[in-house]
N, C-alpha and C positions, 0 to 999 in steps of 0.2 A: 522418514527420518526419525530417529529416536531422540528423545529429549534427555537432558542431564538427569532428570528424575528417574528415568527408566534405565539409565546406563549403569553398569557395574565397573568397579575399579579394575584396571589391568593387574593381573598377577594375584588377585585376591582369591579367597576361597569360593566366592560366588562365581567368579570368572572361570574357575576350573570345574564348575559343576557339569556333570554329564547329563545332557538333555536328549531324549529320544522322541522323535516326531513320527506319528503313524497317521497317514492320510492317503487315500487312494488317488487323490488328484495331485499330479506332479506340480502344478502351478501353486497349490496351497503350501506344499512342503518347501518349494523354492522360496516363496515369500517369507515363510517362518524362519528358514535357515538364514536368509539375508538379514532379517530383522534381528535375530538373536546374535549373529556375528557382529552386526553394527553396534549392538548394545554391549559388546565386550565378552560374550560367552565364546569360549574357544573349543568346547567339546560337544558338538551337535551332530547327531546322526538321524537320518530320516529314511523311511521306507514307504513305498506306495503299495506294497503287498502285505496285507495284515497277517498273512500266514507266516511271515518271517518275524513277527513281533516277539514271540516267546524266545526264539533263538537269539535275537539281538538283546532282549531283556536280560538273558542269562549271561551272554558273553560281554556285553557292554557295561552292564551294571549301572543303569541310569539313576540319577538323583531325582529326576522328575520325568513323567511321560505326558506328552501332548497327544491326545487321542481323538480321532474323528469317530462318529457313531455309525453312520450308514456307509458301509463299504461292501464290496463283493467278496465272496468266498467266506470271510469271517467278518461279522459286524463288530462294532465296538463293544457291545455287551458280551459277546463271546470272548473277545480279547481280555476284557476285564475279568471274566471268569478264569482265564488261564493264569494271569499274572497276579491276581489277588486271592488265589486259592489258599486253603489252610496249610499247604505244604511250603508256602513261601516264607520269606524272612519276616520276623515279628515286627521289625521296623521297616515297613514297606515304603518305597518312594511314592510321593503323591502322584495322582493321575488327574490331569486337568483336561476335561472334555471340551472340545471345540466342535460345535455342530450348528447346522442351520435348523435343526429340529427344536422348536421353541415350546413344544407341548409339555404340560406338567407331567404326563406319564413318562416321557423320555427322561426328564430330569430326575424323577423319583426312582426310576429303574436304574439309571446310571449311578446315582449316589448310593442306592441300596446295594449295588454290586461292588462298592469300594472306591468309586471315584471321589476325589477330594474336593473338586470344584467343578463349575459348569459355566462355560461362556458360549454365547450364541453368535453365529456368523450373520452378517459381516462383522469382522473383529475390529475392535478399537485397539490399535497397536500399543498405545501407552498402557491401557488397562491390562492387556496380555502380559506385558513386561512387568508391570507391578505385581500382578497375581503370581507370576513365576518367581519373582524375587522373594515375595513374602512366603510362599510355600517352601522355597529352598532354605530361607532363613530358619523356618520352623524345623525343617528336616535336620539341619545341621545341629540345632540345639538338642533335638532328640537323640541324634547319634552321639553327641558329646556326653549326654546323660547316660546313655547305654554303655559307653566306654568307661565312664567313671564308675558305674555300678560293677562292670566286669573287673575293673582294676581293684575295687574294694573287695569283691568276692575272692579274687585271687590272693590278695594280701591276707584276708581272713583265713582262707584255706591253708596258705603257707604257714601262717602263724599257728593254726590248729595242729598241723602236722608236726611242727617243731615242738609244740607242747606235748603232743602224744609221745614223741620220742623221748622228751625229757622225763615224762612221768614213767615211761617204761624202764628207763635206766635207774630211776630212783625208787622203784617199788620194793627194794630189799627191806626197807624199814618204814613203818607208818610215820615215824617222826620225821624222817627226811622228806617224805611225800608231803606232810603237812606244812613244813617250812617252805618248800618250793611252791606249793599251791598258793600260799599266802602272797608270795611275790607275783604269781601269775594273775591274781585278782587285780592287783594294782596295775600291772602291765596291760591287761586287757582293757580296763577302763581308761587308762591313759591313752592307749591306741585309739579307742573310740573317740575320746576327747580331742585328740590331735587331728584325726580325720574330720570330725565335726567342725573344729576350728578352721581347718583349711577350707572346707566348703563354705563356711559362713563368711570368712574374711576375704576369700577370693571370688569363688563362683557367684555366691549370692550378691556380693557387692557389685560385681560386674553386671549382673542382670538388673539390679536396681538402677545402676547408671544408664543401662540401655533404656529402661523404662522412662527415666527422667528425660533423656534425649528425645525419645519418641514423643513424649508429652510436649516438649518445646517445639518439635517439628510439626506436630499436629496443629498447634496454634497458628502456624504460618500457612497452613493449607486452606484454600478457599473452595476448591472443587469438591462437590459432594461425594463423587465416586472415590476420589483420593482419600478424603476423610474417612469414608467407610472402610477402605482397605487398611488405613492406618489404625482405625479402631480394632480391626481384627488382629493386626500384628501386636498391638498393645495387649489385647486379651490373651494372645498366645504367650507373651512374656509373663503376664500375671499368672497364667496356669503353670508355667515352668517354675516360677518362684514358689508357688504353692507346693509343687512336687518336691522341690529342694527342701522346703521347710518340713515336709513330712519325713523326708529322709533324715534330716537333722534330729527330729523327735525320736525316730527309731534308733539312731546311734546313741543319743545322749538326751533322754527326756529331762528338760530343765526343771520340771516340777519335782522330780524324784528326790532331790536334795533339799529344795526350798520348802515344798509343801507336803512331802511324804508320799507313802505308797498308795493310799486310797485316792488321793487327788490325781496321781499319775495314771492309775488304772481307769479312773473315770474319763480322763482326757483320751486315753487310748481307745476306750470303748466308744466314745463319741465319734472319733475319727473313723473307727471301723464301721459304725452304723451309717455315717455319711457316705462311705464308699460302698454301701449296699449290704452291710452286715445286719444281723437281727437286732431287735430291741434288747435292752439289757437292764440289769439292776445290780447294784453293789450293796452288800450287807457287811458292815464292819462292826464286829463284836469284840475287837481287840482294843485294850487300853494301854498296851505296852509301847514304849518308845523303842523303835528299831534303829540299829546302827545302819550306816549307809550301805555296808556290805550286805546286810540282810535284806534291805530294800532292793538292792540290785538283783540278788539271786531270786527273790520272790517275784519281782517284776519280769525277769527273763523267763521264768517258769510259766507265768500267766501269759506272757507274750506268745510263747510256743503253743500253749494250749488253745489260745484264742485264734491263732493262725489256722489251726486244724478245724476249729469251729467255722471260721469264715470260709475256708476252702471246701470243706467236705460235709458239714453237718446238715445243711439246709434247715437250720433251726429257726423257730419263731420266737425264741427267748433264750438268752444266756444270762446266768447268774454267777457273779464272782463274790465269794464270801471269805472273810478273814476272821479268825477267832483265836484267842489264847488257848493253848492246849498243853497242860503240864509245863515243862520247861522250855516250850517253844511256841511257834505260831503255826496255825494250820491254814492253808490256802485251798479253796475249792473252786473249780470252774465247772459249772453244770450247764448242759444244754438239753433241749427237748427235741433234738434232731433225729436223723435216721439211724445213728448208732452203727455198731459193727460187732461181729463175733470176735471175741478176744483171741481165739485160737487162730484167726486169720490175720491178726494184726501184723505179723512179721512179713506177710506177703502183700499187704495193702500199699499201693503206691501213694505217696504223699503223706504218709503217717510216720516219716522218719523223725519228726519232732518228738514223738512219744518216748522212744529210748533216750533222747537227749534230756527230756524232762526228768526221767528217773535218775539219770546220771548226775544231773545238776543237784537234785535233792540229796542223793547219797553222798556226793563229794562235799556237800555242805554239812555232813554229819546227820542228815535226816533220812526221809524215805518218801516214796511216791507210790500211790495206788491208782489204777485205772479200772473203772467199772463201765461196762457197756454191753449192749445186746441189740440186734437188729430191731429198729423201730422203737427203741426205748431210750434213746439219747445216750449221752456219755457224761461220766462224772470223773474228773481228774482231781485227786486229793494229794497235796504235798505238805509235809511237815518238816520244818527247819528249826533246830534248837536256837535259843537265844545266846547262850554263852560259848558253845563249842566254836573254836576258831574255824572260819570258812576255809575249806581246803582247795577249792578252785571254783571260779565262776565262768571259765571258758567253756564254750560248747564243744564237747568231745564226742557227741553222739552222732553228728552229721558228717 
C-alpha cells in the first residue's frame, strides 16, 4: 500500500508521466505496475522481453525508465547502450536501475552507461515512489527550460529575420539605414530586458518559492532516507536556479550599465572558467567613458569571440584587452589555442559567430580583423568609434 507521501495528485503533470518498466520477471513488473497505479500514475507500460525496449522507448516516449540489469537475450547494460546512445534526445529520460546485484562494479558500470539512479532489490516501495517522483520533477523542470530556450531562440530568429527584411528595404540611403538601426538598438535591448524580466519575475520567483516550500517540508521529515531524497531535490532546484541566473546574465548583464564594460567582461570570464573554460586576464588601457550603446556592442562582440574560444580553441589562456585608439576604442580577444586556417573559416562548423562579429563592428561604424593559423591561436580585434551613431546592435550574421 502506498502512503500519501508517495502518492501523486490525480490529473497533475506527474500523474500523466509515462513510465516504462523493463524486467524479465513477470511478477516484478506486475508488482511495479500495481504500485505505480495505486500511487496515481496513469501511463505505465511494462515488458518482460528486453529486446522490445528500444521499440517501446521510441513509440511510447517514456518520461522515466525502470530497468532490471540481469536479463536474458539483452542485459540491462546493453539496453542502456541502446537508449542512451549519442543519437538519442539531448534531454533523455532518467533511467532508474532496479537490481539484486549490489556489487560496486555493477553500480559503477550502470551509472557510467547513463543510468540516473540505482536501487537494489528487495525494493522499498516508498523509496521507489519517492525516487521516481523526484526524477520526474527534475525531468519536467529540464523540459520546461528547454522549451523556454527554444521559444527564446525562435523569437530571436523571427526578430532577426524581420530586421534583415527591414534593413534590405532601407538600404537605398545610408541615412535611412542609420536612423532605422538606431531604433533597432533600443528595440533589441528592450526585448532582451523584457524577456529577462519575465524570467526573473515569473520563473525564478516560482523556483524560489518551490525551494522555500521544500525547505519547510524538509524540516518536518524525520526519516533519514526521506531527508536524503529531499536534499537531492533541493539541490536540483538550486542548480535550476543557477542555470536561470546564468541565462539572465547572458540576456542582460546587470553590471554592464552599473559597473561598466570591464567589470562585465570579468564576470563573464569568471563564469566561463567555472564552466570549464581556460584561465583569463583582462587588460584595460582605456580611460574613456563609454555610452551604454558602445558598451553593449563591445560586450556582444567579446561574447561571440569568447564563445568560439570556449567551444573550439582548447586554449590554456585567453586575454581580453581594451585600449583607446584614435577616435574610438579597440577590443582584442586573444587565445593561445589550436587556431585555424583563415581560408578554411567559411567551412568551419561552429565559427558562424566570426561573421557576426565583423558585421556588428561594421554596423557600429567600425571594423573587425581576425588573425589565426593552425597551432598559433586566434586574435580577434574590433574597433568601434566613440562618436559615430550606432547603426545596429542586432545579430545579423547568424
